[in-house]
C-alpha positions in Angstrom: 88.9 115.4 93.4 91.9 113.4 94.8 91.0 109.7 94.6 90.1 107.5 97.5 93.0 106.5 99.9 93.4 102.5 99.7 92.7 100.5 102.8 96.2 100.3 106.0 96.9 99.8 109.1 97.5 102.4 111.5 101.0 103.8 112.0 103.1 104.6 114.7 102.7 108.7 115.7 106.3 108.7 115.4 106.9 107.6 111.7 109.3 104.8 113.2 109.4 101.4 110.8 110.1 98.3 112.0 113.7 96.9 112.4 113.1 94.1 109.8 112.6 96.9 107.4 115.8 98.8 108.0 117.8 95.7 107.6 120.3 96.1 104.9 118.8 99.0 103.7 122.7 100.5 103.2 123.1 98.0 100.7 119.9 99.0 98.6 119.2 101.9 96.3 117.6 104.4 98.0 115.6 107.7 96.5 113.5 110.4 97.7 110.0 111.6 96.0 108.7 115.6 97.0 105.3 116.0 95.9 104.0 119.6 95.0 100.4 119.6 95.3 99.4 123.0 93.7 98.1 123.4 90.4 97.1 127.0 88.7 93.9 124.9 87.2 92.5 121.4 87.8 92.7 119.8 84.1 89.5 117.8 83.7 90.8 114.0 83.7 93.5 114.6 86.8 92.7 112.4 89.9 96.1 113.3 91.6 95.8 115.2 95.1 96.3 118.4 93.7 94.7 122.0 94.5 94.1 125.2 92.9 95.4 128.0 95.6 91.8 129.1 95.5 90.7 125.8 96.8 93.2 126.3 99.5 92.3 130.1 100.1 95.4 130.7 103.1 95.1 127.2 104.5 98.1 124.8 102.9 99.4 127.9 100.8 103.0 127.4 99.2 105.1 128.9 101.9 103.5 126.9 104.6 104.1 123.7 102.4 107.5 124.3 101.7 108.2 124.5 105.9 106.3 121.5 106.2 108.2 119.3 103.3 111.3 120.3 104.9 110.4 119.2 108.3 109.2 115.6 106.9 112.7 115.3 105.3 114.4 116.1 108.8 111.6 113.6 110.2 112.7 111.0 107.6 116.2 111.1 108.4 115.6 110.8 112.1 113.5 107.6 111.2 116.2 106.0 109.0 119.2 106.9 111.0 119.4 103.5 112.4 119.5 102.0 108.9 122.4 104.2 107.8 120.9 104.6 104.3 122.7 105.0 101.5 123.6 108.3 99.1 120.1 109.1 97.4 120.6 107.8 93.9 117.6 109.7 92.6 115.3 112.7 93.6 112.0 113.3 91.6 109.5 116.3 92.4 106.4 116.2 91.0 103.1 117.5 91.3 100.7 118.8 90.7 103.1 121.8 89.1 106.3 121.9 90.9 107.5 124.9 88.8 104.6 126.5 90.5 107.4 127.1 93.2 110.1 129.1 92.7 113.6 127.5 91.6 115.1 128.5 94.8 112.3 126.8 96.7 112.5 123.7 94.6 116.3 123.6 95.2 116.0 124.2 99.1 114.1 120.9 99.2 116.9 119.4 97.4 119.8 120.7 99.2 118.0 119.5 102.6 117.5 116.0 101.0 121.6 116.2 100.4 121.9 117.6 103.7 120.1 114.6 105.3 121.6 111.8 103.5 123.9 113.1 100.8 123.5 113.1 97.0 125.5 110.5 94.7 127.9 112.3 92.7 125.6 111.0 89.7 122.1 111.4 91.0 119.6 112.3 89.1 117.7 115.1 89.9 114.0 115.8 88.1 111.4 118.1 88.2 108.1 118.0 86.1 107.2 121.0 84.8 103.9 122.5 82.4 105.6 124.0 79.5 104.1 127.6 80.2 105.9 127.7 83.8 109.2 127.1 81.9 111.1 130.4 80.7 115.3 130.3 79.8 115.4 132.1 83.2 113.9 129.5 85.5 115.2 126.7 83.6 118.9 128.3 84.2 117.9 128.8 87.7 116.9 125.1 88.2 120.0 124.0 86.6 121.8 126.0 89.3 119.8 124.6 92.0 121.0 121.2 91.0 118.4 119.8 88.6 119.5 117.6 86.3 116.5 116.9 84.1 112.8 118.3 83.5 110.1 116.7 82.7 107.3 118.4 80.6 103.8 117.8 80.3 103.3 118.3 76.7 100.0 115.7 76.7 99.4 116.5 72.6 100.6 118.9 70.0 97.1 119.4 68.9 95.1 122.8 69.9 91.6 121.1 70.6 93.1 117.9 71.7 94.8 120.2 74.9 91.6 122.3 75.0 89.8 119.1 76.1 92.2 118.2 78.4 91.9 121.7 80.2 95.8 122.5 79.4 97.1 125.7 79.7 99.9 125.6 77.3 99.8 126.3 73.0 102.0 123.8 71.2 104.6 126.5 70.3 105.3 126.6 74.4 106.5 123.2 74.3 109.1 123.8 71.8 110.2 127.2 73.8 110.6 125.0 77.3 112.2 122.4 75.3 115.3 125.1 73.7 115.1 126.2 77.3 115.9 123.5 79.3 118.7 121.9 76.5 120.4 125.4 76.8 120.6 125.0 80.7 122.3 122.1 80.2 119.7 119.6 81.5 117.7 116.4 80.1 114.3 116.7 78.6 111.6 114.1 78.7 108.2 114.8 77.1 105.1 113.3 78.6 102.3 112.7 76.1 98.7 111.4 76.6 96.6 109.2 74.1 92.9 108.6 73.8 91.4 111.9 74.5 87.9 111.7 73.5 87.7 113.4 69.8 91.4 112.9 69.3 91.8 111.1 65.6 94.5 108.4 65.1 96.1 111.4 62.9 96.0 113.8 65.3 97.9 111.3 67.9 100.5 111.2 64.8 100.6 115.0 64.6 101.6 114.8 68.5 104.0 111.9 68.0 106.0 113.7 65.2 106.1 116.9 66.7 107.8 115.5 70.0 110.1 113.3 68.4 110.9 116.9 66.4 111.9 118.6 69.3 114.4 115.6 70.1 113.7 115.0 74.0 116.0 112.7 75.6 113.0 110.7 76.7 109.0 110.1 76.2 106.6 108.9 78.0 103.2 108.1 76.5 100.5 107.2 78.7 96.7 105.7 77.8 94.3 108.5 79.1 92.3 106.9 82.1 89.0 108.1 83.0 89.0 108.2 86.7 85.6 108.4 88.7 85.2 111.7 90.4 86.9 113.8 88.0 85.1 116.4 85.7 86.0 113.9 82.6 84.1 111.0 84.3 80.9 113.5 84.9 81.3 114.4 81.1 81.3 110.9 79.9 78.8 109.4 82.4 76.3 112.0 80.8 77.1 111.4 77.3 78.9 114.5 76.6 81.9 113.1 75.3 82.7 109.2 74.3 84.6 107.3 76.7 88.0 106.0 75.3 87.9 103.2 73.2 90.2 100.0 74.0 90.5 99.3 70.5 91.3 103.0 69.6 94.3 103.2 72.4 95.7 99.7 71.2 96.1 101.2 67.9 97.6 104.3 68.9 99.8 102.7 71.1 101.4 100.7 68.2 101.9 104.2 66.1 103.3 105.5 69.0 106.1 102.6 69.0 106.5 102.6 65.5 106.8 106.3 65.4 109.3 106.3 68.4 111.5 103.4 67.4 111.6 104.8 63.6 113.3 108.0 65.4 115.9 106.3 67.3 113.7 105.8 70.8 114.0 102.3 72.4 111.1 101.2 74.6 112.3 100.3 78.2 109.4 100.0 80.3 105.5 99.7 78.0 105.2 103.3 78.4 108.5 104.8 78.5 111.0 105.3 75.5 114.9 106.6 75.6 117.4 107.8 73.2 120.1 106.2 75.0 120.1 104.1 78.1 121.3 107.6 79.8 117.9 109.0 79.0 116.0 106.3 81.0 114.1 107.6 84.0 116.4 106.3 86.7 113.8 107.3 89.4 110.9 105.2 88.0 112.7 102.5 87.4 113.3 102.4 90.9 109.6 102.0 91.5 109.3 99.2 88.9 112.4 97.5 90.7 111.2 97.4 94.5 113.6 99.6 95.9 113.2 101.9 98.6 112.0 105.6 98.8 110.8 108.0 101.1 108.1 110.2 99.6 107.4 113.5 101.0 104.5 115.8 101.0 100.5 115.9 101.0 99.4 112.2 99.6 102.8 111.0 98.8 103.5 107.3 99.1 106.7 105.7 100.5 108.5 101.9 100.6 111.4 100.9 102.4 112.2 97.1 103.2 108.6 96.0 102.1 106.6 98.6 104.5 104.5 101.0 102.4 102.8 104.0 103.5 100.9 107.0 102.5 100.5 110.4 103.9 97.8 112.5 104.8 95.9 114.3 101.4 95.2 117.6 102.4 98.1 120.2 102.9 96.8 121.6 105.9 96.6 118.7 107.6 99.8 117.4 106.3 101.4 120.7 107.9 99.6 120.6 111.1 100.7 117.0 111.7 104.3 117.9 111.0 103.6 121.2 113.3 102.8 118.9 116.1 106.0 116.9 115.6 103.6 114.0 114.2 104.6 111.9 111.2 102.2 113.0 108.5 101.3 109.3 107.7 97.4 108.3 107.2 98.1 104.4 107.2 100.7 101.9 106.2 100.8 98.2 105.3 103.7 95.3 105.9 103.8 93.2 102.5 103.9 89.4 103.1 106.4 87.4 100.9 103.7 86.6 98.5 102.6 90.4 97.9 106.1 90.9 97.2 106.6 88.2 94.9 103.7 89.5 93.0 104.4 93.1 92.8 108.1 91.8 91.5 105.9 90.1 88.7 103.6 92.8 88.0 106.4 95.6 87.7 109.3 94.0 86.5 107.6 92.5 83.5 106.9 95.8 82.0 110.6 96.3 81.5 112.3 95.9 78.6 115.0 94.4 80.9 112.6 92.0 81.9 111.8 89.5 84.6 114.6 86.5 85.3 112.1 83.5 85.0 114.2 82.2 88.0 111.9 84.5 90.1 109.0 82.7 89.1 107.6 79.8 91.1 107.2 76.0 89.3 103.6 77.1 87.7 104.8 80.1 86.6 107.9 79.1 84.7 105.4 76.5 83.1 103.3 79.3 81.9 106.1 80.9 79.9 106.2 78.7 77.0 102.4 79.2 76.2 102.7 82.9 76.4 105.8 82.6 73.6 103.6 80.1 71.7 101.2 83.0 71.8 103.7 85.7 70.5 103.2 87.6 73.9 106.4 86.8 75.3 109.8 86.9 73.0 111.2 83.5 72.9 114.9 84.3 71.9 114.8 86.3 75.8 113.0 83.6 77.8 115.6 81.2 75.9 118.2 83.5 77.9 116.1 83.1 81.0 114.1 86.2 80.9 110.7 87.2 80.2 110.4 90.3 77.8 106.8 91.3 76.3 106.8 91.5 72.8 104.4 94.4 71.6 101.1 92.5 71.3 102.3 91.4 75.1 102.9 94.9 75.9 99.3 95.3 74.9 98.2 92.4 77.2 100.4 93.0 80.1 97.6 92.4 82.4 97.1 89.2 80.8 100.5 88.0 81.1 101.0 89.0 84.5 98.0 86.6 85.4 99.3 83.9 83.6 102.5 84.0 85.5 101.0 84.1 88.8 98.4 82.1 88.1 100.4 79.0 86.2 
């Protein structure tokens, strides 16, 4: 089941934001996230806000969702109008499995964003997709609808690992999907997961080498996290499968970095590698750099000018609020200056571009020398005034963040 809401404060029913949050928005990058909450099956490890159609019955079906999402884009336009936000630099359609909707339906969401704010001429427009939902015809239609990038949930190239993860595609289907996306002229990203129960180091190498052989523009590799409330959590709790092992996941991260680097991929965020700067996911970089974005859809999160909010989760409740002319917001929080600083350190230190030493407080600056001595921060970058993690530091990023904040 989806994870629980964080605590927060009540939000205005019209979705309005404090004037201080809108101030200067025109000069800041602006992105849009669109959450499509539907999946064919619920993977046992997933705690995202997703629903299979049988779970929804007739409530919150795709047609109703689409109308509600379009209504939220219109509401967002009204809320942000006083700020005169800039054209949208990135759009990311996530889920769920967005490609359970037709390319035309997904395209209608992108056109609504373009109509409301305008897209930058070189805007990055991404959709996530399961490999078995991408055919040459679907890929061509996505490109026609304005998409520039497809992020494919490959997860593994090993059949028994895919079965454990409840994935519905086979390894050969990934190659077909990559070929279709590339033939349509879009960038390709592959998402991998390591640390699945029963996955050996050799299995993980097989997945990495299979991904590299497909020559995607971008690769993400995430350690499996067993989330409370998921089917996998129940299996681990009952002793049916072993819990992921920290040392095993560290070995697999190091192997990923070695294999990807040897193939010409450069890390730009702890869990993300690209063949060239143009292959980086600009949308996710906006998150890590603390930019503004509006998240539309059930359970979607947004951030503008230090105000963060999140929508009600169930598609029926989401659509009902919008049908009544109300913002679909469940709660929000106004970040303090201290919270914004903490988030900047936590997020920017994950990037290869690094965190400016000048942005740390005095105690944090003093901590940098010790982190360099321990091999967690690159000494040459530190001399140039930037905190950049070494490979060992990437494995201990939480420790580095704690030290930089605690001094």
